[in-house]
TISEVO-915113 format. One record per residue (C-alpha): z, x, y; chain; residue in one letter. Coordinates in nm, 2 decimals, decimal comma. Layout:
N
      up    east   north  chaine  residu
       Z       X       Y       A       A
...
***
This chain:
185
      up    east   north  chaine  residu
    0,00    0,00    0,00       A       M
    0,08    0,29    0,24       A       W
   -0,26    0,43    0,19       A       N
   -0,43    0,10    0,26       A       D
   -0,22    0,06    0,58       A       F
   -0,33    0,40    0,69       A       L
   -0,70    0,32    0,62       A       V
   -0,67    0,02    0,84       A       G
   -0,48    0,19    1,11       A       L
   -0,72    0,49    1,12       A       Q
   -1,01    0,24    1,11       A       F
   -0,89    0,01    1,40       A       L
   -0,73    0,28    1,62       A       T
   -0,76    0,65    1,70       A       R
   -0,44    0,73    1,53       A       F
   -0,48    0,99    1,26       A       N
   -0,13    1,01    1,09       A       L
   -0,25    1,21    0,79       A       Q
   -0,57    1,35    0,65       A       Q
   -0,73    1,06    0,47       A       Q
   -0,87    1,13    0,13       A       T
   -0,92    0,78   -0,01       A       D
   -1,19    0,60    0,19       A       W
   -1,29    0,38   -0,10       A       S
   -1,45    0,03   -0,03       A       L
   -1,15   -0,13   -0,22       A       E
   -0,90    0,04    0,02       A       S
   -1,09   -0,09    0,32       A       F
   -1,08   -0,45    0,18       A       G
   -0,71   -0,42    0,10       A       R
   -0,64   -0,29    0,44       A       S
   -0,72   -0,62    0,61       A       V
   -0,38   -0,76    0,53       A       K
   -0,23   -0,50    0,76       A       F
   -0,46   -0,58    1,06       A       F
   -0,20   -0,80    1,25       A       P
    0,07   -0,53    1,20       A       I
   -0,18   -0,28    1,34       A       I
   -0,23   -0,53    1,62       A       G
    0,15   -0,54    1,67       A       F
    0,16   -0,16    1,71       A       I
   -0,12   -0,17    1,96       A       I
    0,05   -0,45    2,15       A       G
    0,38   -0,26    2,15       A       M
    0,22    0,04    2,31       A       I
    0,04   -0,16    2,58       A       I
    0,36   -0,37    2,63       A       F
    0,56   -0,05    2,68       A       A
    0,30    0,08    2,94       A       I
    0,30   -0,25    3,13       A       V
    0,68   -0,30    3,12       A       W
    0,75    0,05    3,24       A       S
    0,50    0,06    3,52       A       S
    0,46   -0,31    3,64       A       K
    0,70   -0,26    3,94       A       S
    0,55    0,07    4,06       A       I
    0,18    0,01    4,01       A       I
   -0,02   -0,25    4,19       A       P
   -0,14   -0,54    3,96       A       I
   -0,51   -0,47    4,01       A       H
   -0,46   -0,11    3,90       A       V
   -0,24   -0,21    3,61       A       L
   -0,50   -0,46    3,49       A       A
   -0,76   -0,18    3,49       A       A
   -0,51    0,05    3,30       A       I
   -0,45   -0,22    3,04       A       I
   -0,82   -0,24    2,96       A       V
   -0,86    0,13    2,95       A       I
   -0,56    0,17    2,72       A       C
   -0,70   -0,10    2,49       A       E
   -1,03    0,10    2,47       A       I
   -0,86    0,43    2,43       A       V
   -0,63    0,32    2,16       A       I
   -0,90    0,14    1,96       A       T
   -1,16    0,40    2,00       A       G
   -1,39    0,13    2,16       A       A
   -1,46   -0,01    1,81       A       L
   -1,45   -0,37    1,94       A       H
   -1,66   -0,28    2,24       A       C
   -1,94   -0,13    2,02       A       D
   -1,93   -0,44    1,79       A       G
   -1,94   -0,67    2,08       A       F
   -2,23   -0,51    2,24       A       M
   -2,43   -0,47    1,91       A       D
   -2,36   -0,85    1,85       A       T
   -2,48   -0,95    2,19       A       M
   -2,80   -0,74    2,16       A       D
   -2,87   -0,91    1,84       A       G
   -2,79   -1,27    1,93       A       V
   -2,95   -1,27    2,26       A       F
   -3,27   -1,10    2,14       A       S
   -3,44   -1,43    2,04       A       G
   -3,56   -1,27    1,72       A       Q
   -3,55   -1,40    1,36       A       P
   -3,23   -1,34    1,15       A       R
   -3,35   -1,02    0,98       A       E
   -3,47   -0,86    1,31       A       K
   -3,13   -0,96    1,48       A       M
   -2,95   -0,77    1,20       A       L
   -3,17   -0,48    1,25       A       Q
   -3,10   -0,47    1,62       A       I
   -2,72   -0,50    1,57       A       M
   -2,74   -0,20    1,33       A       K
   -2,92    0,02    1,59       A       D
   -2,69    0,27    1,74       A       S
   -2,84    0,23    2,08       A       R
   -2,71   -0,03    2,33       A       V
   -2,96   -0,26    2,49       A       G
   -2,95   -0,46    2,82       A       A
   -2,80   -0,77    2,67       A       F
   -2,51   -0,57    2,52       A       G
   -2,45   -0,39    2,86       A       V
   -2,46   -0,71    3,07       A       V
   -2,24   -0,90    2,82       A       A
   -1,98   -0,62    2,80       A       F
   -1,97   -0,59    3,18       A       S
   -1,90   -0,96    3,20       A       C
   -1,64   -0,93    2,93       A       Y
   -1,46   -0,66    3,12       A       L
   -1,48   -0,85    3,45       A       L
   -1,33   -1,16    3,29       A       L
   -1,06   -0,96    3,11       A       K
   -0,95   -0,79    3,43       A       V
   -0,96   -1,13    3,62       A       S
   -0,74   -1,29    3,36       A       I
   -0,48   -1,01    3,37       A       Y
   -0,48   -1,04    3,76       A       L
   -0,41   -1,42    3,74       A       D
   -0,12   -1,38    3,50       A       L
    0,24   -1,34    3,63       A       G
    0,44   -1,04    3,52       A       N
    0,62   -1,22    3,24       A       E
    0,30   -1,39    3,11       A       D
    0,12   -1,06    3,13       A       L
    0,38   -0,90    2,92       A       L
    0,35   -1,17    2,65       A       Q
   -0,02   -1,16    2,66       A       V
   -0,06   -0,78    2,61       A       V
    0,19   -0,80    2,32       A       F
    0,05   -1,11    2,15       A       I
   -0,32   -1,08    2,20       A       A
   -0,37   -0,78    1,98       A       P
   -0,19   -0,95    1,69       A       V
   -0,39   -1,27    1,73       A       M
   -0,72   -1,07    1,78       A       G
   -0,66   -0,89    1,44       A       R
   -0,57   -1,22    1,28       A       F
   -0,90   -1,37    1,39       A       A
   -1,08   -1,07    1,25       A       M
   -0,93   -1,13    0,91       A       V
   -1,00   -1,50    0,93       A       Y
   -1,37   -1,42    1,00       A       G
   -1,38   -1,16    0,71       A       I
   -1,22   -1,39    0,46       A       V
   -1,37   -1,73    0,55       A       R
   -1,74   -1,63    0,63       A       F
   -2,00   -1,47    0,41       A       P
   -2,11   -1,12    0,51       A       Y
   -2,46   -1,12    0,67       A       A
   -2,59   -0,81    0,49       A       R
   -2,66   -0,71    0,13       A       E
   -2,44   -0,40    0,17       A       D
   -2,22   -0,22    0,43       A       G
   -1,86   -0,18    0,52       A       M
   -1,82   -0,54    0,63       A       G
   -1,91   -0,64    0,28       A       K
   -1,63   -0,44    0,14       A       A
   -1,39   -0,60    0,38       A       F
   -1,50   -0,94    0,26       A       H
   -1,54   -0,85   -0,10       A       Q
   -1,20   -0,69   -0,16       A       Y
   -0,97   -0,89    0,08       A       S
   -0,96   -1,24   -0,07       A       G
   -0,79   -1,56    0,04       A       I
   -0,44   -1,42   -0,03       A       Q
   -0,50   -1,17    0,25       A       S
   -0,55   -1,46    0,49       A       L
   -0,22   -1,61    0,39       A       F
   -0,04   -1,27    0,43       A       I
   -0,19   -1,22    0,78       A       V
   -0,10   -1,57    0,88       A       L
    0,26   -1,51    0,78       A       F
    0,27   -1,17    0,95       A       C
    0,10   -1,31    1,27       A       S
    0,35   -1,59    1,30       A       L
***
């Protein structure tokens, strides 16, 4: 279980606690049950940053720092996935071509525009929250976001014939969804 947790932690963040030797597809699939716990760790780090600096840093600067910290901690994995998805979805191409576009390592105009809008919206939301609400949001949002990932992994079929996402889907199972629901609550 510890190895599965580390696989998930090192996949979803930039934290490398030990040299990973087991990168098996099964370990990736089993790691999904730890995603909300990893979200909890991310949330605690950001919570600590906000709590310790909310009275000394202006809110507009703090909102930018929160977004930057999320990106640094996660290694921008969610940013890359979001931009790839937007490039594919807004391409207007048939399904197979969309999947090809999403797999391309280059970012297109749709991805850049959508990500810019995402960042603008996120900073705006942080600016509109009061101090106490902001603390709650930066703590809870990473947990719920990782729960949503597991829900999508377990409940929906993988779009491709092969790939890492298929391993997550194939080796996680419905029991993982119940585990993450309990952990998230």
